[in-house]
C-alpha positions as CSV (number, residue, x, y, z in Angstrom):
1,M,166.0,56.8,81.8
2,K,166.9,59.1,79.0
3,R,163.6,58.5,77.3
4,I,161.7,59.1,80.6
5,I,163.5,62.4,81.0
6,L,162.8,63.5,77.4
7,I,159.1,62.7,77.9
8,L,158.9,64.7,81.1
9,I,160.7,67.7,79.5
10,S,158.1,67.6,76.8
11,V,155.3,67.7,79.4
12,F,157.2,70.5,81.1
13,L,157.3,72.6,77.9
14,M,153.6,71.9,77.0
15,S,152.5,72.8,80.5
16,S,154.3,76.1,80.3
17,V,152.2,77.3,77.3
18,P,149.0,78.9,78.4
19,A,145.9,77.4,76.8
20,N,144.1,79.9,74.5
21,A,140.4,80.4,74.8
22,A,140.1,79.5,71.1
23,V,136.8,78.7,69.4
24,K,136.7,76.2,66.5
25,K,136.0,77.8,63.2
26,D,133.1,76.5,61.2
27,K,133.4,75.9,57.5
28,R,136.4,77.9,56.1
29,L,135.3,81.3,54.7
30,W,137.1,83.7,52.3
31,Q,137.3,86.2,55.1
32,D,139.6,83.7,56.9
33,E,142.1,83.8,54.1
34,S,145.4,85.8,53.9
35,I,146.6,86.4,50.4
36,Y,150.2,86.6,49.2
37,S,150.2,88.6,45.9
38,I,152.8,87.7,43.3
39,M,154.0,89.3,40.1
40,V,155.1,86.1,38.4
41,D,158.0,87.5,36.4
42,R,159.6,89.2,39.4
43,F,159.3,86.4,42.1
44,N,161.5,83.4,41.4
45,D,163.2,81.9,38.3
46,G,162.7,78.2,38.5
47,D,163.1,77.2,34.9
48,T,166.0,78.8,33.1
49,S,165.1,76.8,29.9
50,I,162.4,79.4,29.1
51,N,164.5,82.5,29.7
52,F,164.4,84.0,26.2
53,D,164.2,87.8,25.8
54,V,165.1,88.0,29.5
55,N,167.2,90.9,30.9
56,T,167.4,91.1,34.6
57,K,168.9,94.6,34.5
58,D,165.9,96.1,32.6
59,P,162.7,96.5,34.8
60,N,160.6,97.1,31.6
61,V,161.1,93.6,30.2
62,Y,160.9,90.0,31.3
63,N,163.2,89.2,34.2
64,G,162.8,85.4,34.4
65,G,160.2,84.6,37.1
66,D,157.9,81.6,36.2
67,F,155.4,79.1,37.5
68,Q,158.1,76.6,38.5
69,G,159.7,79.3,40.6
70,I,156.5,79.7,42.5
71,I,156.1,76.0,43.0
72,D,159.6,75.9,44.4
73,K,158.6,78.5,47.0
74,L,155.2,77.3,48.0
75,D,156.4,75.9,51.3
76,Y,158.1,79.3,52.0
77,I,154.8,81.1,51.4
78,H,152.8,78.5,53.3
79,D,155.1,78.5,56.3
80,M,154.5,82.3,56.7
81,G,150.9,81.5,57.3
82,F,149.4,82.5,53.9
83,T,146.4,80.5,52.8
84,A,146.1,81.8,49.3
85,I,148.2,83.2,46.5
86,R,147.2,85.8,43.8
87,L,149.0,86.0,40.5
88,N,149.0,88.8,37.9
89,P,147.6,87.9,34.5
90,I,149.3,84.7,33.2
91,F,147.9,84.7,29.6
92,D,150.0,85.0,26.5
93,N,151.2,88.6,26.2
94,A,152.8,90.8,23.6
95,D,156.5,91.5,23.6
96,K,157.8,92.9,26.9
97,G,154.4,92.2,28.6
98,Y,156.0,90.9,31.8
99,H,153.1,92.4,33.8
100,G,150.5,90.4,31.9
101,F,148.2,93.2,30.8
102,W,149.0,93.1,27.1
103,V,147.0,90.0,26.4
104,K,147.2,88.4,22.9
105,D,145.5,85.0,23.6
106,F,143.2,84.2,26.5
107,Y,143.6,80.5,26.0
108,K,147.4,80.2,26.4
109,T,149.8,80.8,29.2
110,D,152.6,83.3,28.6
111,E,155.6,81.3,27.2
112,H,157.9,83.1,29.6
113,F,156.0,81.8,32.6
114,G,155.8,78.1,31.6
115,S,153.2,75.7,30.1
116,I,149.6,75.2,31.2
117,K,150.7,71.8,32.5
118,T,153.2,73.5,34.8
119,F,150.5,75.9,35.9
120,Q,148.2,73.0,36.6
121,K,150.9,71.5,38.8
122,L,151.2,74.8,40.6
123,V,147.5,74.8,41.4
124,N,147.6,71.2,42.5
125,E,150.7,71.7,44.7
126,A,149.0,74.7,46.3
127,H,145.8,72.7,47.0
128,K,147.9,69.9,48.6
129,R,148.9,72.6,51.1
130,K,145.3,73.7,51.5
131,M,146.1,77.0,49.8
132,K,143.8,78.7,47.3
133,V,144.9,80.2,44.0
134,L,143.5,83.4,42.3
135,I,144.7,84.8,39.0
136,D,144.0,88.2,37.4
137,F,141.4,88.1,34.6
138,P,141.8,91.4,32.6
139,A,138.4,91.8,30.9
140,N,138.8,95.5,30.0
141,N,141.3,95.5,27.1
142,V,143.8,93.6,25.1
143,A,147.3,94.2,23.6
144,A,147.7,97.0,21.1
145,N,148.8,94.5,18.5
146,H,146.1,91.9,19.2
147,M,144.8,90.3,15.9
148,W,141.3,91.4,16.7
149,V,142.3,95.1,16.4
150,T,143.0,94.8,12.7
151,D,140.2,92.3,11.9
152,P,137.6,94.1,9.9
153,N,134.9,91.8,11.2
154,K,135.7,92.7,14.8
155,Q,135.7,96.5,14.8
156,D,132.6,96.5,16.9
157,W,134.4,94.5,19.5
158,F,136.0,97.7,20.7
159,H,134.9,101.1,21.8
160,K,136.0,104.1,19.7
161,K,139.5,105.1,20.5
162,Q,139.5,107.9,23.0
163,D,141.4,108.9,26.1
164,I,139.8,109.2,29.5
165,Q,139.6,112.9,30.5
166,D,137.3,112.7,33.5
167,W,138.0,109.8,35.9
168,N,134.9,110.7,37.8
169,N,132.7,110.0,34.7
170,A,131.6,106.4,34.7
171,Q,130.8,106.4,31.0
172,E,134.2,107.7,30.1
173,I,135.9,105.2,32.4
174,E,134.0,102.3,30.8
175,N,134.5,103.4,27.2
176,G,137.9,105.0,27.2
177,W,141.2,103.5,26.2
178,A,143.3,103.2,29.4
179,D,147.1,103.5,28.7
180,G,146.3,103.5,25.0
181,L,145.1,99.9,25.1
182,P,142.2,98.8,22.9
183,D,139.1,98.9,25.1
184,L,136.8,95.9,24.7
185,N,133.0,96.5,24.2
186,Q,131.5,94.1,26.7
187,D,128.0,95.1,25.6
188,N,128.7,93.3,22.3
189,P,127.3,89.8,22.9
190,E,130.2,88.2,21.0
191,V,132.8,89.9,23.2
192,K,130.8,89.0,26.4
193,N,130.4,85.4,25.4
194,Y,134.1,85.0,24.4
195,L,135.4,86.4,27.7
196,I,133.0,84.4,29.8
197,K,133.8,81.2,27.9
198,A,137.5,81.7,28.4
199,A,137.0,82.4,32.1
200,K,135.0,79.2,32.5
201,W,137.6,77.2,30.5
202,W,140.4,78.2,32.9
203,I,138.4,77.0,35.9
204,Q,137.6,73.7,34.3
205,K,141.1,73.2,33.0
206,T,143.2,74.2,36.1
207,D,140.8,74.2,39.1
208,I,141.7,77.7,40.2
209,D,139.7,79.1,43.2
210,G,139.0,82.7,42.1
211,Y,139.6,85.7,39.8
212,S,141.0,89.0,40.8
213,L,139.5,91.5,38.3
214,P,141.8,94.5,37.4
215,E,140.1,97.7,36.4
216,V,136.8,96.2,37.5
217,N,135.0,99.6,37.4
218,M,136.1,100.1,33.8
219,V,133.7,97.3,32.7
220,P,129.9,97.6,32.9
221,V,128.2,96.1,35.9
222,S,125.8,94.3,33.6
223,F,128.7,92.3,32.2
224,W,129.9,91.3,35.7
225,H,126.5,90.0,36.5
226,D,126.5,87.5,33.6
227,F,130.2,86.8,34.2
228,S,129.7,86.0,37.9
229,T,126.7,83.8,37.3
230,S,128.6,81.8,34.7
231,V,131.9,81.2,36.5
232,K,130.3,80.5,39.9
233,G,128.2,77.9,38.2
234,V,131.4,76.0,37.3
235,K,132.9,75.8,40.8
236,Q,131.3,76.1,44.2
237,N,132.6,79.0,46.4
238,F,134.5,80.5,43.5
239,F,135.7,84.0,44.5
240,L,135.7,87.3,42.6
241,M,137.8,90.1,43.9
242,G,137.5,93.5,42.2
243,I,140.5,95.8,41.8
244,P,139.3,99.3,40.9
245,A,141.1,101.6,38.5
246,V,142.4,104.8,40.1
247,K,139.9,104.8,42.9
248,S,137.0,102.8,44.3
249,P,133.7,103.3,42.5
250,S,130.9,105.1,44.4
251,N,128.4,102.3,43.5
252,E,130.2,99.4,45.0
253,L,126.9,97.9,46.2
254,E,125.9,97.5,42.5
255,Y,129.0,95.4,41.9
256,E,128.2,93.3,44.9
257,K,124.7,92.7,43.7
258,A,126.3,91.6,40.4
259,G,128.3,88.9,42.2
260,I,131.7,90.7,43.0
261,D,132.6,89.2,46.4
262,S,135.3,91.6,47.4
263,F,137.0,94.9,46.5
264,Y,140.6,96.2,47.0
265,N,140.0,98.7,49.7
266,G,141.7,101.8,48.3
267,P,140.5,104.4,50.8
268,V,141.5,102.2,53.8
269,S,144.9,101.6,52.2
270,A,145.6,105.3,51.8
271,D,144.7,105.9,55.5
272,L,146.8,102.9,56.6
273,R,149.8,104.3,54.8
274,D,149.3,107.7,56.4
275,A,148.9,106.3,59.9
276,F,151.8,103.8,60.0
277,A,154.5,105.4,57.8
278,N,155.4,107.5,60.9
279,T,154.7,107.5,64.6
280,D,152.2,109.5,66.6
281,Q,149.6,109.4,63.9
282,S,145.9,108.9,64.7
283,I,144.3,105.7,63.5
284,Q,140.8,107.2,63.6
285,P,140.5,107.7,59.8
286,V,141.1,104.0,59.2
287,V,138.4,103.1,61.7
288,S,136.0,105.5,60.1
289,E,136.7,104.0,56.6
290,L,136.0,100.5,58.0
291,D,132.7,101.7,59.5
292,K,131.9,103.3,56.2
293,G,132.7,100.1,54.4
294,K,130.1,98.2,56.5
295,K,127.4,100.6,55.3
296,T,128.3,100.5,51.6
297,F,129.3,96.9,51.1
298,D,127.2,94.2,52.8
299,T,130.1,91.6,52.8
300,S,132.6,94.1,54.2
301,A,134.4,91.2,56.0
302,N,135.6,90.2,52.6
303,M,137.1,93.5,51.6
304,A,140.8,93.3,50.6
305,N,143.0,95.4,52.8
306,Y,146.5,96.2,51.7
307,F,149.4,98.6,52.1
308,D,150.8,98.4,48.5
309,N,150.5,96.5,45.3
310,E,151.8,96.4,41.7
311,Y,150.1,99.7,41.0
312,T,151.4,101.8,43.9
313,T,154.8,102.8,45.3
314,R,156.1,100.4,48.0
315,F,155.0,101.3,51.5
316,T,158.7,100.9,52.5
317,Q,159.4,104.0,50.5
318,D,156.9,106.0,52.7
319,I,158.7,104.7,55.8
320,V,162.2,105.6,54.5
321,K,161.0,109.1,53.5
322,N,159.9,109.6,57.1
323,R,163.4,108.4,58.3
324,Q,161.9,105.4,60.1
325,F,163.2,101.9,60.4
326,P,161.3,99.7,58.0
327,G,161.3,96.6,60.1
328,S,159.6,98.2,63.1
329,R,157.2,100.2,61.0
330,W,156.1,97.1,59.0
331,K,155.6,95.0,62.2
332,T,153.4,97.6,63.7
333,A,151.5,98.1,60.5
334,L,151.0,94.4,59.8
335,T,149.7,93.8,63.3
336,Y,146.9,96.2,62.5
337,L,146.3,94.8,59.0
338,Y,146.1,91.2,60.2
339,T,143.6,92.0,63.1
340,I,141.0,94.2,61.5
341,P,138.0,93.0,59.5
342,G,138.8,92.1,55.9
343,I,141.3,89.9,54.0
344,P,144.9,91.0,54.3
345,V,146.6,91.0,50.9
346,I,150.4,91.1,51.2
347,Y,152.5,92.1,48.1
348,Y,155.5,89.9,47.5
349,G,158.7,91.3,49.1
350,T,156.9,92.8,52.1
351,E,158.5,90.2,54.2
352,I,161.9,91.7,53.4
353,A,160.7,95.3,53.4
354,L,161.4,95.5,49.6
355,N,161.6,99.2,48.5
356,G,160.4,100.8,45.3
357,G,158.9,103.9,43.7
358,D,156.6,104.2,40.7
359,I,156.0,101.5,38.1
360,P,158.3,99.6,37.3
361,D,160.5,100.3,40.3
362,N,157.8,98.9,42.6
363,R,158.1,95.5,40.8
364,R,161.7,94.7,41.7
365,Q,163.0,91.2,41.8
366,M,162.4,89.2,44.9
367,S,165.4,88.3,47.1
368,F,165.5,85.2,49.3
369,R,168.8,86.2,51.0
370,A,167.4,88.7,53.5
371,E,167.2,88.8,57.3
372,K,164.5,86.6,58.7
373,D,163.3,88.9,61.5
374,L,160.3,90.3,59.6
375,I,159.6,86.9,58.0
376,D,159.5,85.3,61.5
377,F,157.1,88.1,62.7
378,I,154.7,87.5,59.7
379,T,154.8,83.8,60.4
380,K,153.8,84.3,64.0
381,I,151.1,86.8,63.4
382,G,149.8,84.7,60.5
383,E,149.6,81.7,62.8
384,L,147.6,83.7,65.3
385,R,145.2,84.9,62.6
386,N,144.7,81.3,61.5
387,Q,144.1,80.1,65.0
388,L,141.7,82.7,66.4
389,P,138.3,83.0,64.7
390,S,137.7,86.3,66.5
391,L,140.5,87.9,64.4
392,T,138.7,87.0,61.1
393,R,135.1,86.9,62.1
394,G,134.6,89.0,65.2
395,N,133.1,92.4,65.4
396,L,135.4,95.3,66.2
397,E,135.1,97.8,69.1
398,V,137.7,100.5,69.7
399,L,138.5,100.7,73.5
400,Y,141.1,103.4,73.3
401,E,142.6,105.6,70.6
402,K,144.9,108.6,70.8
403,N,147.7,109.8,68.6
404,G,149.0,106.4,67.6
405,M,148.1,104.4,70.6
406,V,145.1,102.2,69.9
407,I,143.4,99.3,71.7
408,Y,140.5,97.4,70.3
409,K,138.7,94.1,70.8
410,R,137.1,91.6,68.5
411,E,134.6,89.1,69.8
412,Y,133.2,85.9,68.2
413,K,131.2,83.1,69.9
414,G,132.6,83.9,73.4
415,E,136.2,84.4,72.2
416,T,137.6,87.8,72.9
417,S,140.8,89.1,71.4
418,V,142.3,92.4,72.5
419,I,144.8,94.1,70.2
420,A,147.0,96.8,71.6
421,I,149.3,98.8,69.2
422,N,151.7,101.5,70.4
423,N,152.6,103.5,67.3
424,T,154.0,106.3,69.3
425,K,157.5,107.5,70.3
426,K,157.0,106.7,74.0
427,S,156.0,103.8,76.2
428,Q,152.3,103.9,77.0
429,S,150.2,102.7,80.0
430,I,146.5,102.4,79.4
431,T,143.9,101.3,81.9
432,L,140.7,99.6,80.7
433,K,137.6,99.3,82.9
434,E,134.9,96.7,83.5
435,K,132.5,98.3,81.0
436,Q,135.1,97.6,78.3
437,L,136.2,94.1,79.4
438,D,134.8,91.5,81.8
439,A,136.2,91.8,85.3
440,G,138.1,89.1,87.2
441,K,139.9,87.6,84.2
442,E,143.3,88.1,82.5
443,L,144.7,89.1,79.2
444,R,147.2,86.5,77.8
445,G,149.6,87.9,75.3
446,L,150.3,85.7,72.3
447,L,152.8,87.8,70.4
448,N,155.3,88.6,73.2
449,G,153.9,86.5,76.1
450,D,152.8,89.5,78.2
451,T,150.0,88.7,80.7
452,V,147.8,91.4,82.2
453,K,145.7,90.3,85.2
454,S,142.7,92.3,86.2
455,E,142.9,94.3,89.4
456,G,139.3,94.6,90.5
457,D,137.5,95.7,87.4
458,R,140.6,97.2,85.7
459,Y,143.3,96.0,83.3
460,T,146.4,98.1,82.9
461,I,148.2,97.5,79.6
462,I,151.8,98.7,79.3
463,L,153.5,98.8,75.9
464,D,157.0,100.0,74.8
465,R,157.1,102.3,71.8
466,D,156.8,100.6,68.4
467,N,155.4,97.5,70.1
468,S,152.2,95.5,69.8
469,E,150.5,92.7,71.5
470,I,147.5,90.4,70.7
471,Y,145.8,89.2,73.9
472,V,143.1,86.6,74.5
473,L,140.7,87.3,77.4
474,A,140.7,84.2,79.6
475,D,140.0,83.0,83.2
476,K,142.7,83.8,85.7
477,T,145.3,81.1,86.2
478,G,146.5,80.1,89.6
479,M,149.5,77.8,90.3
480,N,150.0,75.5,87.4
481,I,150.1,72.1,89.2
482,P,151.2,70.0,86.1
483,F,153.9,72.6,85.3
484,V,155.3,72.5,88.9
485,S,155.0,68.7,89.1
486,A,156.8,68.3,85.8
487,I,159.7,70.4,87.1
488,M,160.0,68.5,90.3
489,I,159.9,65.1,88.6
490,V,162.5,66.2,86.0
491,I,164.8,67.4,88.8
492,I,164.4,64.2,90.8
493,L,165.0,61.9,87.8
494,A,168.0,64.0,86.7
495,C,169.6,63.6,90.2
496,L,168.8,59.9,90.1
497,F,170.4,59.6,86.7
498,L,173.5,61.4,87.8
499,F,173.7,59.2,90.9
500,L,173.6,56.0,88.8
501,I,176.2,57.4,86.4
502,I,178.6,58.1,89.3
503,R,177.9,54.8,90.9
504,R,178.7,52.9,87.6
505,S,181.9,54.9,87.1
506,K,183.1,53.9,90.5
507,R,182.4,50.2,89.8
508,N,184.3,50.4,86.5
509,M,187.3,52.0,88.3
510,N,187.3,49.2,90.9
């Protein structure tokens, strides 16, 4: 009897969940991914045996994070819905090079992070969870004390030492020494061959899935053409994500032709921060930048959208400066980030609203003892993004936008998602008409469970302030017969069960 009741309760719960009008995704594409970006040294300390020269109180030196620490937290990352991780450079670095950009040896892992064997385990464990792994490949410069710098036979491996005065001058950007680091001359065939050979070696040795390319616009496009052709010949669907220095280059299309699959979308990031750090801000600049991206970058669906990263101040700082509550601001902001075209890249610590100013304050140690409210929200919205192809592949059409209230739809192969975001100080009621959505259907809310049925040819969406909803357009539901039947059967069997219990009790008493 107990088993029967449990089965029927399960039917009852399953019947109460509305079926989504979901379309099956074809082969998994990079635009379907969501990336969790990690600074290895600041994430999690999993192997204390390699904690030499570590000082957790000094943000300018190693703090103890390592490969094993990431392995230990892969389930944590995966459970939030992330399908890929991105790591800062992991190669052997000069003293205090916790960030990975003072490379001394392209063929060794940094001893503070762990062995190459441990990194191979990290990639393997990620792949078991169907997660992809990208690592930074810094091809622009090396450490100031790299052995090449003093090698008389390698003086032509570097550009002449000079600071960059004009960041709008492409030649200065490609030849200048950024942050005083020796700038590699990629036009030298020996340099080019060395870097490409090393990049191929890591793919063959560890089976990584892609490179993120810091300071991509400080390296000649011609180099990236040869680099791309070579590394993509090693592994199918290998991904290259460019991270521009200072600002995005004006000739992004040239990089795309050279084989760069994606760019960190700096202009969109700046507009996102302006729009969501406070309420009552227009979202139109972000929409305009997205439209602009379609015209300048053919694979705009692969553009990497983000709020902050290891080079910027934390978005939480913007929120705090505006005297807003970080949890609410982040929820609203992430709803938008997860539902617009492009790949969302989330900097570690976002899920706990980690704060931080300029470098190195924006690279604080991760904490796993925080409230789970924002983590649960990211998990839910990540699940929806993974389930609905329209959120990763659909076109985008704005249905309403005014001073922080925005409604837009995304359509893909008959699936229509409608995203409503109220980034204002007041509750909002917006009516959509038949020209915007098909009449005679209903909008089923998947974030908060709100349902909006059409009234004639109109849909009226009501949202509280600082609230969002992701709807799927579906046929109207009448009375849910299985749902009602399950309830009735459960009630009848429960009564029968109680009757038998009482009857048995009386017999025992007699």
